[in-house]
N, CA, C and O atoms as CSV, one atom per row, in Angstrom:
chain,resi,resn,atom,element,x,y,z
A,1,UNK,N,N,16.059,5.365,-12.439
A,1,UNK,CA,C,17.007,5.416,-11.355
A,1,UNK,C,C,17.608,4.018,-11.185
A,1,UNK,O,O,16.876,3.031,-11.104
A,2,UNK,N,N,18.890,3.940,-11.133
A,2,UNK,CA,C,19.560,2.644,-10.990
A,2,UNK,C,C,19.658,2.255,-9.523
A,2,UNK,O,O,19.834,3.097,-8.643
A,3,UNK,N,N,19.540,0.974,-9.292
A,3,UNK,CA,C,19.697,0.445,-7.938
A,3,UNK,C,C,21.039,-0.252,-7.859
A,3,UNK,O,O,21.469,-0.896,-8.816
A,4,UNK,N,N,21.687,-0.126,-6.741
A,4,UNK,CA,C,22.906,-0.891,-6.525
A,4,UNK,C,C,22.809,-1.530,-5.153
A,4,UNK,O,O,22.263,-0.947,-4.216
A,5,UNK,N,N,23.336,-2.716,-5.051
A,5,UNK,CA,C,23.244,-3.475,-3.814
A,5,UNK,C,C,24.614,-3.557,-3.163
A,5,UNK,O,O,25.636,-3.644,-3.843
A,6,UNK,N,N,24.620,-3.529,-1.848
A,6,UNK,CA,C,25.891,-3.551,-1.133
A,6,UNK,C,C,26.418,-4.962,-0.920
A,6,UNK,O,O,27.602,-5.141,-0.634
A,7,UNK,N,N,25.557,-5.966,-1.053
A,7,UNK,CA,C,25.973,-7.347,-0.843
A,7,UNK,C,C,25.706,-8.173,-2.094
A,7,UNK,O,O,24.708,-7.965,-2.784
A,8,UNK,N,N,26.588,-9.093,-2.377
A,8,UNK,CA,C,26.412,-9.979,-3.518
A,8,UNK,C,C,25.168,-10.848,-3.298
A,8,UNK,O,O,24.985,-11.419,-2.223
A,9,UNK,N,N,24.319,-10.942,-4.322
A,9,UNK,CA,C,23.118,-11.754,-4.232
A,9,UNK,C,C,21.958,-11.071,-3.520
A,9,UNK,O,O,20.914,-11.688,-3.308
A,10,UNK,N,N,22.126,-9.816,-3.153
A,10,UNK,CA,C,21.064,-9.095,-2.452
A,10,UNK,C,C,19.925,-8.813,-3.426
A,10,UNK,O,O,20.169,-8.383,-4.553
A,11,UNK,N,N,18.679,-9.053,-3.001
A,11,UNK,CA,C,17.542,-8.891,-3.902
A,11,UNK,C,C,16.656,-7.705,-3.546
A,11,UNK,O,O,15.614,-7.511,-4.172
A,12,UNK,N,N,17.038,-6.926,-2.578
A,12,UNK,CA,C,16.233,-5.775,-2.213
A,12,UNK,C,C,17.133,-4.564,-1.969
A,12,UNK,O,O,18.339,-4.693,-1.754
A,13,UNK,N,N,16.522,-3.409,-2.008
A,13,UNK,CA,C,17.240,-2.157,-1.839
A,13,UNK,C,C,17.037,-1.657,-0.420
A,13,UNK,O,O,15.895,-1.520,0.020
A,14,UNK,N,N,18.094,-1.384,0.296
A,14,UNK,CA,C,18.003,-1.038,1.715
A,14,UNK,C,C,18.026,0.460,2.002
A,14,UNK,O,O,17.718,0.874,3.120
A,15,UNK,N,N,18.384,1.276,1.018
A,15,UNK,CA,C,18.467,2.709,1.261
A,15,UNK,C,C,17.082,3.263,1.611
A,15,UNK,O,O,16.077,2.853,1.032
A,16,UNK,N,N,17.045,4.184,2.551
A,16,UNK,CA,C,15.789,4.833,2.918
A,16,UNK,C,C,15.347,5.747,1.780
A,16,UNK,O,O,16.159,6.464,1.195
A,17,UNK,N,N,14.062,5.712,1.477
A,17,UNK,CA,C,13.499,6.604,0.472
A,17,UNK,C,C,12.709,7.688,1.191
A,17,UNK,O,O,12.277,7.501,2.328
A,18,UNK,N,N,12.524,8.823,0.523
A,18,UNK,CA,C,11.826,9.922,1.182
A,18,UNK,C,C,10.497,10.282,0.530
A,18,UNK,O,O,9.714,11.035,1.108
A,19,UNK,N,N,10.228,9.753,-0.675
A,19,UNK,CA,C,8.958,10.031,-1.344
A,19,UNK,C,C,8.372,8.738,-1.907
A,19,UNK,O,O,9.073,7.740,-2.071
A,20,UNK,N,N,7.085,8.777,-2.197
A,20,UNK,CA,C,6.442,7.604,-2.787
A,20,UNK,C,C,6.964,7.374,-4.202
A,20,UNK,O,O,7.134,6.227,-4.615
A,21,UNK,N,N,7.221,8.439,-4.945
A,21,UNK,CA,C,7.821,8.282,-6.281
A,21,UNK,C,C,9.133,7.520,-6.191
A,21,UNK,O,O,9.379,6.590,-6.959
A,22,UNK,N,N,9.960,7.917,-5.258
A,22,UNK,CA,C,11.252,7.259,-5.063
A,22,UNK,C,C,11.053,5.785,-4.686
A,22,UNK,O,O,11.744,4.910,-5.207
A,23,UNK,N,N,10.117,5.519,-3.789
A,23,UNK,CA,C,9.825,4.139,-3.374
A,23,UNK,C,C,9.446,3.289,-4.593
A,23,UNK,O,O,9.979,2.196,-4.785
A,24,UNK,N,N,8.535,3.794,-5.400
A,24,UNK,CA,C,8.069,3.037,-6.571
A,24,UNK,C,C,9.200,2.844,-7.570
A,24,UNK,O,O,9.357,1.755,-8.123
A,25,UNK,N,N,9.983,3.876,-7.807
A,25,UNK,CA,C,11.078,3.781,-8.774
A,25,UNK,C,C,12.160,2.795,-8.363
A,25,UNK,O,O,12.868,2.274,-9.224
A,26,UNK,N,N,12.305,2.529,-7.085
A,26,UNK,CA,C,13.308,1.578,-6.616
A,26,UNK,C,C,12.844,0.128,-6.682
A,26,UNK,O,O,13.626,-0.784,-6.413
A,27,UNK,N,N,11.579,-0.094,-7.038
A,27,UNK,CA,C,11.051,-1.457,-7.121
A,27,UNK,C,C,11.353,-2.061,-8.489
A,27,UNK,O,O,11.660,-1.348,-9.444
A,28,UNK,N,N,11.259,-3.383,-8.566
A,28,UNK,CA,C,11.430,-4.058,-9.847
A,28,UNK,C,C,10.405,-3.536,-10.842
A,28,UNK,O,O,9.284,-3.185,-10.475
A,29,UNK,N,N,10.803,-3.491,-12.089
A,29,UNK,CA,C,9.953,-2.944,-13.139
A,29,UNK,C,C,8.580,-3.615,-13.192
A,29,UNK,O,O,7.570,-2.940,-13.390
A,30,UNK,N,N,8.536,-4.934,-13.016
A,30,UNK,CA,C,7.263,-5.657,-13.111
A,30,UNK,C,C,6.288,-5.272,-11.995
A,30,UNK,O,O,5.079,-5.458,-12.139
A,31,UNK,N,N,6.799,-4.743,-10.899
A,31,UNK,CA,C,5.974,-4.393,-9.739
A,31,UNK,C,C,5.467,-2.951,-9.818
A,31,UNK,O,O,4.425,-2.627,-9.249
A,32,UNK,N,N,6.188,-2.103,-10.509
A,32,UNK,CA,C,5.858,-0.674,-10.535
A,32,UNK,C,C,4.431,-0.396,-10.997
A,32,UNK,O,O,3.751,0.467,-10.442
A,33,UNK,N,N,3.982,-1.126,-12.008
A,33,UNK,CA,C,2.631,-0.907,-12.537
A,33,UNK,C,C,1.575,-1.139,-11.449
A,33,UNK,O,O,0.632,-0.360,-11.321
A,34,UNK,N,N,1.736,-2.198,-10.679
A,34,UNK,CA,C,0.798,-2.483,-9.589
A,34,UNK,C,C,0.829,-1.365,-8.544
A,34,UNK,O,O,-0.215,-0.916,-8.070
A,35,UNK,N,N,2.021,-0.928,-8.198
A,35,UNK,CA,C,2.158,0.114,-7.182
A,35,UNK,C,C,1.551,1.430,-7.652
A,35,UNK,O,O,0.872,2.114,-6.886
A,36,UNK,N,N,1.794,1.782,-8.908
A,36,UNK,CA,C,1.209,3.008,-9.467
A,36,UNK,C,C,-0.312,2.919,-9.475
A,36,UNK,O,O,-1.004,3.899,-9.199
A,37,UNK,N,N,-0.823,1.739,-9.794
A,37,UNK,CA,C,-2.267,1.542,-9.833
A,37,UNK,C,C,-2.877,1.688,-8.432
A,37,UNK,O,O,-3.902,2.350,-8.266
A,38,UNK,N,N,-2.256,1.081,-7.446
A,38,UNK,CA,C,-2.754,1.222,-6.069
A,38,UNK,C,C,-2.681,2.680,-5.628
A,38,UNK,O,O,-3.611,3.196,-5.007
A,39,UNK,N,N,-1.598,3.322,-5.944
A,39,UNK,CA,C,-1.446,4.734,-5.584
A,39,UNK,C,C,-2.566,5.570,-6.196
A,39,UNK,O,O,-3.157,6.411,-5.520
A,40,UNK,N,N,-2.852,5.342,-7.458
A,40,UNK,CA,C,-3.906,6.086,-8.146
A,40,UNK,C,C,-5.277,5.834,-7.503
A,40,UNK,O,O,-6.056,6.767,-7.308
A,41,UNK,N,N,-5.560,4.588,-7.183
A,41,UNK,CA,C,-6.838,4.240,-6.543
A,41,UNK,C,C,-6.979,4.973,-5.209
A,41,UNK,O,O,-8.020,5.567,-4.925
A,42,UNK,N,N,-5.934,4.925,-4.403
A,42,UNK,CA,C,-5.995,5.575,-3.090
A,42,UNK,C,C,-6.104,7.086,-3.243
A,42,UNK,O,O,-6.923,7.717,-2.574
A,43,UNK,N,N,-5.292,7.672,-4.111
A,43,UNK,CA,C,-5.321,9.127,-4.304
A,43,UNK,C,C,-6.682,9.602,-4.802
A,43,UNK,O,O,-7.185,10.630,-4.351
A,44,UNK,N,N,-7.274,8.859,-5.725
A,44,UNK,CA,C,-8.599,9.225,-6.230
A,44,UNK,C,C,-9.668,9.097,-5.148
A,44,UNK,O,O,-10.649,9.841,-5.149
A,45,UNK,N,N,-9.480,8.169,-4.239
A,45,UNK,CA,C,-10.476,7.905,-3.193
A,45,UNK,C,C,-10.381,8.874,-2.024
A,45,UNK,O,O,-11.397,9.255,-1.442
A,46,UNK,N,N,-9.169,9.270,-1.683
A,46,UNK,CA,C,-8.961,10.163,-0.529
A,46,UNK,C,C,-7.984,11.269,-0.925
A,46,UNK,O,O,-6.864,11.345,-0.419
A,47,UNK,N,N,-8.434,12.114,-1.836
A,47,UNK,CA,C,-7.551,13.077,-2.491
A,47,UNK,C,C,-6.915,14.107,-1.562
A,47,UNK,O,O,-5.866,14.655,-1.900
A,48,UNK,N,N,-7.505,14.386,-0.415
A,48,UNK,CA,C,-6.879,15.397,0.440
A,48,UNK,C,C,-5.993,14.809,1.538
A,48,UNK,O,O,-5.513,15.534,2.409
A,49,UNK,N,N,-5.779,13.499,1.493
A,49,UNK,CA,C,-4.814,12.888,2.418
A,49,UNK,C,C,-3.399,13.241,1.952
A,49,UNK,O,O,-3.167,13.465,0.764
A,50,UNK,N,N,-2.492,13.287,2.866
A,50,UNK,CA,C,-1.097,13.618,2.560
A,50,UNK,C,C,-0.333,12.333,2.263
A,50,UNK,O,O,-0.401,11.360,3.014
A,51,UNK,N,N,0.401,12.355,1.143
A,51,UNK,CA,C,1.264,11.218,0.792
A,51,UNK,C,C,2.605,11.406,1.483
A,51,UNK,O,O,3.189,12.489,1.441
A,52,UNK,N,N,3.090,10.344,2.119
A,52,UNK,CA,C,4.412,10.414,2.730
A,52,UNK,C,C,4.954,9.004,2.915
A,52,UNK,O,O,4.239,8.021,2.721
A,53,UNK,N,N,6.199,8.920,3.285
A,53,UNK,CA,C,6.810,7.643,3.645
A,53,UNK,C,C,6.825,7.578,5.169
A,53,UNK,O,O,7.351,8.468,5.838
A,54,UNK,N,N,6.246,6.519,5.697
A,54,UNK,CA,C,6.258,6.287,7.138
A,54,UNK,C,C,6.545,4.811,7.358
A,54,UNK,O,O,5.963,3.957,6.689
A,55,UNK,N,N,7.437,4.506,8.290
A,55,UNK,CA,C,7.893,3.127,8.503
A,55,UNK,C,C,8.456,2.549,7.202
A,55,UNK,O,O,8.348,1.349,6.953
A,56,UNK,N,N,9.052,3.402,6.384
A,56,UNK,CA,C,9.728,3.040,5.125
A,56,UNK,C,C,8.789,2.577,4.021
A,56,UNK,O,O,9.239,1.977,3.045
A,57,UNK,N,N,7.484,2.843,4.156
A,57,UNK,CA,C,6.539,2.450,3.104
A,57,UNK,C,C,5.588,3.598,2.773
A,57,UNK,O,O,5.399,4.500,3.590
A,58,UNK,N,N,4.980,3.571,1.563
A,58,UNK,CA,C,4.013,4.598,1.185
A,58,UNK,C,C,2.838,4.647,2.167
A,58,UNK,O,O,2.243,3.625,2.510
A,59,UNK,N,N,2.531,5.851,2.599
A,59,UNK,CA,C,1.519,6.073,3.627
A,59,UNK,C,C,0.642,7.254,3.230
A,59,UNK,O,O,1.117,8.238,2.663
A,60,UNK,N,N,-0.640,7.136,3.537
A,60,UNK,CA,C,-1.584,8.234,3.349
A,60,UNK,C,C,-2.021,8.665,4.736
A,60,UNK,O,O,-2.468,7.852,5.544
A,61,UNK,N,N,-1.885,9.959,4.998
A,61,UNK,CA,C,-1.980,10.503,6.346
A,61,UNK,C,C,-2.924,11.691,6.385
A,61,UNK,O,O,-2.922,12.519,5.475
A,62,UNK,N,N,-3.717,11.777,7.415
A,62,UNK,CA,C,-4.558,12.956,7.682
A,62,UNK,C,C,-4.761,12.997,9.192
A,62,UNK,O,O,-5.779,12.534,9.706
A,63,UNK,N,N,-3.788,13.553,9.887
A,63,UNK,CA,C,-3.834,13.584,11.343
A,63,UNK,C,C,-3.289,12.308,11.971
A,63,UNK,O,O,-2.800,12.319,13.100
A,64,UNK,N,N,-3.377,11.232,11.241
A,64,UNK,CA,C,-2.807,9.935,11.613
A,64,UNK,C,C,-2.745,9.090,10.344
A,64,UNK,O,O,-3.304,9.473,9.317
A,65,UNK,N,N,-2.073,7.951,10.410
A,65,UNK,CA,C,-1.987,7.091,9.231
A,65,UNK,C,C,-3.373,6.579,8.866
A,65,UNK,O,O,-4.116,6.096,9.720
A,66,UNK,N,N,-3.714,6.693,7.574
A,66,UNK,CA,C,-5.015,6.247,7.070
A,66,UNK,C,C,-4.890,4.854,6.461
A,66,UNK,O,O,-5.625,3.937,6.826
A,67,UNK,N,N,-3.952,4.708,5.532
A,67,UNK,CA,C,-3.736,3.436,4.841
A,67,UNK,C,C,-2.316,3.443,4.286
A,67,UNK,O,O,-1.786,4.500,3.943
A,68,UNK,N,N,-1.705,2.272,4.199
A,68,UNK,CA,C,-0.339,2.130,3.699
A,68,UNK,C,C,-0.282,0.954,2.730
A,68,UNK,O,O,-1.169,0.099,2.716
A,69,UNK,N,N,0.773,0.925,1.922
A,69,UNK,CA,C,1.006,-0.241,1.067
A,69,UNK,C,C,2.495,-0.439,0.868
A,69,UNK,O,O,3.291,0.474,1.090
A,70,UNK,N,N,2.865,-1.643,0.447
A,70,UNK,CA,C,4.256,-1.920,0.096
A,70,UNK,C,C,4.312,-3.102,-0.853
A,70,UNK,O,O,3.302,-3.750,-1.129
A,71,UNK,N,N,5.508,-3.370,-1.343
A,71,UNK,CA,C,5.682,-4.501,-2.259
A,71,UNK,C,C,6.517,-5.578,-1.586
A,71,UNK,O,O,7.460,-5.295,-0.847
A,72,UNK,N,N,6.150,-6.800,-1.858
A,72,UNK,CA,C,6.901,-7.965,-1.409
A,72,UNK,C,C,7.200,-8.817,-2.634
A,72,UNK,O,O,6.812,-8.462,-3.747
A,73,UNK,N,N,7.868,-9.907,-2.441
A,73,UNK,CA,C,8.284,-10.743,-3.566
A,73,UNK,C,C,7.099,-11.231,-4.406
A,73,UNK,O,O,7.159,-11.193,-5.635
A,74,UNK,N,N,6.026,-11.688,-3.756
A,74,UNK,CA,C,4.908,-12.299,-4.478
A,74,UNK,C,C,3.596,-11.537,-4.389
A,74,UNK,O,O,2.595,-11.957,-4.970
A,75,UNK,N,N,3.590,-10.427,-3.669
A,75,UNK,CA,C,2.333,-9.711,-3.483
A,75,UNK,C,C,2.578,-8.254,-3.089
A,75,UNK,O,O,3.689,-7.846,-2.751
A,76,UNK,N,N,1.491,-7.498,-3.151
A,76,UNK,CA,C,1.475,-6.157,-2.587
A,76,UNK,C,C,0.754,-6.259,-1.257
A,76,UNK,O,O,-0.310,-6.872,-1.168
A,77,UNK,N,N,1.321,-5.668,-0.234
A,77,UNK,CA,C,0.662,-5.610,1.062
A,77,UNK,C,C,-0.064,-4.285,1.198
A,77,UNK,O,O,0.508,-3.224,0.947
A,78,UNK,N,N,-1.317,-4.351,1.593
A,78,UNK,CA,C,-2.103,-3.155,1.875
A,78,UNK,C,C,-2.427,-3.200,3.361
A,78,UNK,O,O,-2.870,-4.225,3.880
A,79,UNK,N,N,-2.203,-2.084,4.036
A,79,UNK,CA,C,-2.336,-2.029,5.489
A,79,UNK,C,C,-3.381,-0.990,5.896
A,79,UNK,O,O,-3.046,0.160,6.179
A,80,UNK,N,N,-4.651,-1.407,5.923
A,80,UNK,CA,C,-5.712,-0.477,6.308
A,80,UNK,C,C,-6.000,-0.469,7.805
A,80,UNK,O,O,-6.785,0.350,8.281
A,81,UNK,N,N,-5.378,-1.363,8.537
A,81,UNK,CA,C,-5.605,-1.460,9.976
A,81,UNK,C,C,-6.557,-2.587,10.345
A,81,UNK,O,O,-7.296,-3.103,9.506
A,82,UNK,N,N,-6.521,-2.951,11.611
A,82,UNK,CA,C,-7.311,-4.076,12.124
A,82,UNK,C,C,-8.813,-3.892,11.942
A,82,UNK,O,O,-9.517,-4.813,11.528
A,83,UNK,N,N,-9.297,-2.688,12.257
A,83,UNK,CA,C,-10.736,-2.449,12.165
A,83,UNK,C,C,-11.233,-2.600,10.733
A,83,UNK,O,O,-12.321,-3.129,10.506
A,84,UNK,N,N,-10.452,-2.145,9.777
A,84,UNK,CA,C,-10.864,-2.228,8.373
A,84,UNK,C,C,-10.899,-3.670,7.884
A,84,UNK,O,O,-11.853,-4.070,7.216
A,85,UNK,N,N,-9.874,-4.458,8.208
A,85,UNK,CA,C,-9.892,-5.851,7.738
A,85,UNK,C,C,-11.042,-6.618,8.377
A,85,UNK,O,O,-11.600,-7.522,7.755
A,86,UNK,N,N,-11.396,-6.277,9.587
A,86,UNK,CA,C,-12.553,-6.915,10.228
A,86,UNK,C,C,-13.854,-6.445,9.571
A,86,UNK,O,O,-14.734,-7.260,9.292
A,87,UNK,N,N,-13.978,-5.159,9.326
A,87,UNK,CA,C,-15.186,-4.591,8.729
A,87,UNK,C,C,-15.434,-5.159,7.329
A,87,UNK,O,O,-16.578,-5.437,6.968
A,88,UNK,N,N,-14.374,-5.331,6.545
A,88,UNK,CA,C,-14.494,-5.806,5.162
A,88,UNK,C,C,-14.250,-7.310,5.028
A,88,UNK,O,O,-14.080,-7.810,3.916
A,89,UNK,N,N,-14.232,-8.014,6.120
A,89,UNK,CA,C,-13.907,-9.448,6.128
A,89,UNK,C,C,-14.675,-10.237,5.062
A,89,UNK,O,O,-14.076,-11.041,4.348
A,90,UNK,N,N,-15.986,-10.023,4.944
A,90,UNK,CA,C,-16.799,-10.785,3.990
A,90,UNK,C,C,-16.455,-10.478,2.535
A,90,UNK,O,O,-16.688,-11.311,1.660
A,91,UNK,N,N,-15.911,-9.309,2.267
A,91,UNK,CA,C,-15.531,-8.932,0.903
A,91,UNK,C,C,-14.093,-9.333,0.577
A,91,UNK,O,O,-13.665,-9.222,-0.572
A,92,UNK,N,N,-13.356,-9.794,1.566
A,92,UNK,CA,C,-11.941,-10.128,1.386
A,92,UNK,C,C,-11.672,-11.628,1.401
A,92,UNK,O,O,-10.520,-12.040,1.533
A,93,UNK,N,N,-12.692,-12.440,1.272
A,93,UNK,CA,C,-12.529,-13.891,1.392
A,93,UNK,C,C,-11.626,-14.490,0.312
A,93,UNK,O,O,-11.070,-15.571,0.509
A,94,UNK,N,N,-11.472,-13.809,-0.817
A,94,UNK,CA,C,-10.618,-14.315,-1.901
A,94,UNK,C,C,-9.147,-13.945,-1.731
A,94,UNK,O,O,-8.321,-14.281,-2.579
A,95,UNK,N,N,-8.822,-13.262,-0.649
A,95,UNK,CA,C,-7.459,-12.770,-0.451
A,95,UNK,C,C,-6.890,-13.267,0.871
A,95,UNK,O,O,-7.622,-13.640,1.788
A,96,UNK,N,N,-5.573,-13.261,0.942
A,96,UNK,CA,C,-4.874,-13.616,2.175
A,96,UNK,C,C,-4.929,-12.395,3.094
A,96,UNK,O,O,-4.312,-11.367,2.813
A,97,UNK,N,N,-5.664,-12.519,4.177
A,97,UNK,CA,C,-5.862,-11.404,5.099
A,97,UNK,C,C,-5.475,-11.840,6.505
A,97,UNK,O,O,-5.904,-12.889,6.987
A,98,UNK,N,N,-4.668,-11.029,7.145
A,98,UNK,CA,C,-4.385,-11.209,8.563
A,98,UNK,C,C,-4.735,-9.895,9.242
A,98,UNK,O,O,-5.099,-8.928,8.573
A,99,UNK,N,N,-4.633,-9.853,10.514
A,99,UNK,CA,C,-5.031,-8.677,11.275
A,99,UNK,C,C,-4.359,-7.408,10.736
A,99,UNK,O,O,-3.157,-7.207,10.907
A,100,UNK,N,N,-5.153,-6.563,10.089
A,100,UNK,CA,C,-4.654,-5.288,9.588
A,100,UNK,C,C,-3.945,-5.330,8.252
A,100,UNK,O,O,-3.493,-4.292,7.769
A,101,UNK,N,N,-3.830,-6.514,7.629
A,101,UNK,CA,C,-3.054,-6.672,6.399
A,101,UNK,C,C,-3.848,-7.419,5.338
A,101,UNK,O,O,-4.508,-8.418,5.622
A,102,UNK,N,N,-3.773,-6.912,4.099
A,102,UNK,CA,C,-4.362,-7.583,2.938
A,102,UNK,C,C,-3.224,-7.834,1.959
A,102,UNK,O,O,-2.498,-6.907,1.599
A,103,UNK,N,N,-3.061,-9.084,1.524
A,103,UNK,CA,C,-2.017,-9.425,0.552
A,103,UNK,C,C,-2.667,-9.651,-0.809
A,103,UNK,O,O,-3.531,-10.513,-0.969
A,104,UNK,N,N,-2.232,-8.860,-1.783
A,104,UNK,CA,C,-2.772,-8.931,-3.135
A,104,UNK,C,C,-1.701,-9.508,-4.052
A,104,UNK,O,O,-0.717,-8.830,-4.348
A,105,UNK,N,N,-1.873,-10.750,-4.508
A,105,UNK,CA,C,-0.837,-11.387,-5.326
A,105,UNK,C,C,-0.704,-10.720,-6.697
A,105,UNK,O,O,-1.686,-10.259,-7.279
A,106,UNK,N,N,0.517,-10.683,-7.192
A,106,UNK,CA,C,0.770,-10.111,-8.512
A,106,UNK,C,C,0.092,-10.911,-9.614
A,106,UNK,O,O,-0.121,-10.394,-10.711
A,107,UNK,N,N,-0.245,-12.148,-9.340
A,107,UNK,CA,C,-0.848,-13.023,-10.349
A,107,UNK,C,C,-2.317,-12.688,-10.620
A,107,UNK,O,O,-2.920,-13.255,-11.531
A,108,UNK,N,N,-2.894,-11.780,-9.846
A,108,UNK,CA,C,-4.301,-11.408,-10.029
A,108,UNK,C,C,-4.412,-9.911,-10.264
A,108,UNK,O,O,-3.556,-9.136,-9.838
A,109,UNK,N,N,-5.480,-9.514,-10.948
A,109,UNK,CA,C,-5.702,-8.081,-11.125
A,109,UNK,C,C,-6.156,-7.478,-9.795
A,109,UNK,O,O,-6.726,-8.164,-8.946
A,110,UNK,N,N,-5.897,-6.211,-9.639
A,110,UNK,CA,C,-6.238,-5.538,-8.386
A,110,UNK,C,C,-7.749,-5.352,-8.262
A,110,UNK,O,O,-8.414,-5.046,-9.252
A,111,UNK,N,N,-8.293,-5.531,-7.074
A,111,UNK,CA,C,-9.724,-5.288,-6.843
A,111,UNK,C,C,-9.960,-3.779,-6.651
A,111,UNK,O,O,-10.117,-3.302,-5.527
A,112,UNK,N,N,-9.981,-3.048,-7.763
A,112,UNK,CA,C,-9.988,-1.586,-7.720
A,112,UNK,C,C,-11.138,-1.010,-6.907
A,112,UNK,O,O,-10.931,-0.153,-6.048
A,113,UNK,N,N,-12.347,-1.480,-7.178
A,113,UNK,CA,C,-13.505,-0.933,-6.464
A,113,UNK,C,C,-13.415,-1.206,-4.964
A,113,UNK,O,O,-13.740,-0.342,-4.150
A,114,UNK,N,N,-12.977,-2.394,-4.610
A,114,UNK,CA,C,-12.849,-2.748,-3.197
A,114,UNK,C,C,-11.760,-1.914,-2.518
A,114,UNK,O,O,-11.945,-1.450,-1.392
A,115,UNK,N,N,-10.630,-1.724,-3.198
A,115,UNK,CA,C,-9.564,-0.891,-2.626
A,115,UNK,C,C,-10.034,0.547,-2.427
A,115,UNK,O,O,-9.705,1.179,-1.423
A,116,UNK,N,N,-10.801,1.059,-3.382
A,116,UNK,CA,C,-11.342,2.413,-3.251
A,116,UNK,C,C,-12.295,2.493,-2.060
A,116,UNK,O,O,-12.251,3.447,-1.283
A,117,UNK,N,N,-13.148,1.492,-1.924
A,117,UNK,CA,C,-14.101,1.457,-0.809
A,117,UNK,C,C,-13.373,1.386,0.539
A,117,UNK,O,O,-13.735,2.087,1.484
A,118,UNK,N,N,-12.363,0.548,0.615
A,118,UNK,CA,C,-11.587,0.422,1.854
A,118,UNK,C,C,-10.869,1.737,2.170
A,118,UNK,O,O,-10.856,2.181,3.318
A,119,UNK,N,N,-10.276,2.353,1.152
A,119,UNK,CA,C,-9.572,3.627,1.358
A,119,UNK,C,C,-10.513,4.694,1.900
A,119,UNK,O,O,-10.175,5.405,2.847
A,120,UNK,N,N,-11.691,4.803,1.299
A,120,UNK,CA,C,-12.673,5.802,1.752
A,120,UNK,C,C,-13.129,5.509,3.181
A,120,UNK,O,O,-13.257,6.421,3.998
A,121,UNK,N,N,-13.371,4.240,3.474
A,121,UNK,CA,C,-13.806,3.860,4.819
A,121,UNK,C,C,-12.726,4.230,5.837
A,121,UNK,O,O,-13.023,4.799,6.887
A,122,UNK,N,N,-11.489,3.907,5.521
A,122,UNK,CA,C,-10.374,4.228,6.426
A,122,UNK,C,C,-10.263,5.732,6.639
A,122,UNK,O,O,-10.038,6.195,7.757
A,123,UNK,N,N,-10.420,6.484,5.568
A,123,UNK,CA,C,-10.337,7.937,5.678
A,123,UNK,C,C,-11.417,8.462,6.621
A,123,UNK,O,O,-11.141,9.261,7.516
A,124,UNK,N,N,-12.639,8.005,6.410
A,124,UNK,CA,C,-13.748,8.439,7.268
A,124,UNK,C,C,-13.523,8.022,8.722
A,124,UNK,O,O,-13.794,8.789,9.645
A,125,UNK,N,N,-13.040,6.838,8.907
A,125,UNK,CA,C,-12.851,6.290,10.257
A,125,UNK,C,C,-11.673,6.943,10.988
A,125,UNK,O,O,-11.805,7.367,12.136
A,126,UNK,N,N,-10.533,7.017,10.319
A,126,UNK,CA,C,-9.301,7.405,10.998
A,126,UNK,C,C,-8.995,8.898,10.957
A,126,UNK,O,O,-8.377,9.414,11.888
A,127,UNK,N,N,-9.407,9.603,9.914
A,127,UNK,CA,C,-9.035,11.018,9.814
A,127,UNK,C,C,-9.861,11.897,10.744
A,127,UNK,O,O,-9.471,13.024,11.051
A,128,UNK,N,N,-10.981,11.389,11.182
A,128,UNK,CA,C,-11.839,12.174,12.063
A,128,UNK,C,C,-11.683,11.773,13.523
A,128,UNK,O,O,-12.397,12.269,14.395
A,129,UNK,N,N,-10.741,10.869,13.781
A,129,UNK,CA,C,-10.445,10.483,15.154
A,129,UNK,C,C,-11.503,9.613,15.809
A,129,UNK,O,O,-11.592,9.556,17.036
A,130,UNK,N,N,-12.313,8.930,14.992
A,130,UNK,CA,C,-13.369,8.043,15.541
A,130,UNK,C,C,-12.801,6.798,16.146
A,130,UNK,O,O,-13.548,5.958,16.646
């Protein structure tokens, strides 16, 4: 799918997307592999969550938002929520973490096992209304 920009020098695509496939396809080629990998990790971890776009980013939902991700210039943002980043704080010391956000730089391989663990924890915590 080709991207076109409305302004000269624009580096991002502003059109609203409606599916995660569409979101990934609109990203730069070098980023797509990371996004597909994160998607696969989350889907394998919480297979009955619903995939959708919410707040213009990929979201996994089961009664409420479970976990989200997006791409930025230098990293992928993973949004498991405040409680999750606090719960996993000791395992996230190698990453840039702020309240509810984990930034995974493109320069490093993805922490697959940790992402799977976080996804499962979020599913258990948030999908049951705890």
